[in-house]
N, C-alpha and C positions, 0 to 999 in steps of 0.2 A: 441550426439556429440561423435565422435570416435577419440581417441588419440592414438598415438604410444608411448608406454612406454619402456624404455630400462632398463632392470634389469641386475645386475651382481652378480648372486649367486656364492657362494664360492664352488669350487669343490675340494675335498680332494683327492689328488693322493695317491693311495695305494702302490706306488712304494717304493723303498728303501729310497729315499730322503724324503718321506712324506711331500711334499710341497703342499701348497695351491695355486690354480690358480683361476682366475676369467674368466668365460666364458660368453661373452655377450649373452643375451637372449632378443629377441624382442617379445613383446606381444601387443595385441590391448586391450585397456581399454575403456570401455564405461563410459563417464562422464554424469551423469543425474542431471540436476537442476530440482527439483520437487516441491519446494514451496517457497513462499515469506516470509521472516522473518521480514523485517523491511522496512518502508518507512520513508523518512525525508522531512520536509518542514522547510523553514526559515520564521521568522517573525521579525518585528521591535520592538515589545513589548512582551516579554515572559510572563509577569504577566497577561496582557490582554488575550493573547492566552491561557494560562493555565485555566483561568476562563471560557473562551468561550468553549473550548473543553471538559472540565470536567462538568461544570454546564449547559451551554446552550445545547450542543450536547449530554451530558450524557455519555461520554466515561469514562471508568474506568482508573483512573490515577494509574500508577505503582509507579513512584517516580519522584522527581525533584532533579536535581543536578546542582547547579549554573544556567547557562543560557540554560540548557537542561531540557525538560519535556518529560516523556515517558508515553504513553497511550496504552491500549490494545484494539485492534479492532478484536475481535473474533480470537485471536491467532496470529495476525500480529501486531508487535510493531510499533507504530507511534512515531517517534522522532520529537519533535518540538524544534527548535534551534534558539536562537536569532542571527540575522545576525550581522556580524562584519563589513559590508559595511557602509561607512559613509553616503551614499545616498541609502536608501533602496527602492527596487522595487520588488514586488512579482514576482517570477520566478519559483515557484514550479509547479510540475505536478498537474493536477486536481485530487482530491480524490473523488471517487464515493462511497457513502454510500448506501449499499443495504438495502432496506426496504420492508416490506410486503404490506404496504398501503401508497402510496406516498401522497395521499391527507390528510390523517390523520397526518402523520409525518410533512408534510409541515405546516399544521394548528398549530400543537404544537410549531414548531419553530417560526412561525410568532408571536404567543402569547408570546414568549420569546424575541421578538424584532429583529428577523432575517429578513432581507430584501431579497426577491428573485428577481432575474433579469428576470424571465419568469414564465409562467404557466407550469404545467406538460404537456409534449407533447411527442408523439412517436418519438423515434430516429430511430428505425429500426424494421421491422417485422423479427422475428428470426425463423420462421417455426412453432414451437410448442408454441410460446408465442410472445408477443410484448414487446419491450424495451422502457420504459418511463423514462424521466429524468426531473428534475427541478433544476436550478442552483442558487447558492448564494455565498457569499464571507465571509471569516473569517475577524476578525478585521484588519489584516495586508493586506487584499486585495487578498489573495490566493483564487483561484476558487475552489469551492466545489460543489457537486451535490448529490441530492437524486436520487436513481436508483431503478426502480421497474420492475421486470420481470412479466408482467401482462398476465392473460389468454387472448386468442385470442378474446373473445367476450367482453372484458372490455374496457371502455373508461372513461376518467375523467369526472367529473360532468360538467365542462365547455365545453365539447365536442371536445377537441383538440386531 
């Protein structure tokens, strides 16, 4: 993204009055957004969410402060916040957890009581790999997914 920035450097006049003047200078500045620092989701029960994300999913918890819980997702901070709405309805964006083996991770989560809404299935061929996903929900109903960038010759055991 290109922005125009207006700077006003101070110019010292070397004349007898020795006055300072401001001469406008316009430069073009490039603003680059290069990484994601934090994502946030809302829940109706922060205690249940804290247990789910830390114990069930195995995310490293940074800290809890009141109705806020912070987790590390490989350098991206996940903020889980208790909703202040009187009638809660999950409205957060889907979080896609990248995994090396979608079938193995899915089986591990099923063993911890997670209910998946579908089987691992190909979302899109990406040229050099295929993108597979399988969806589930957190205790508040937020949509989550396991995501695997699979080799071209890979297919899940179920054949999807």
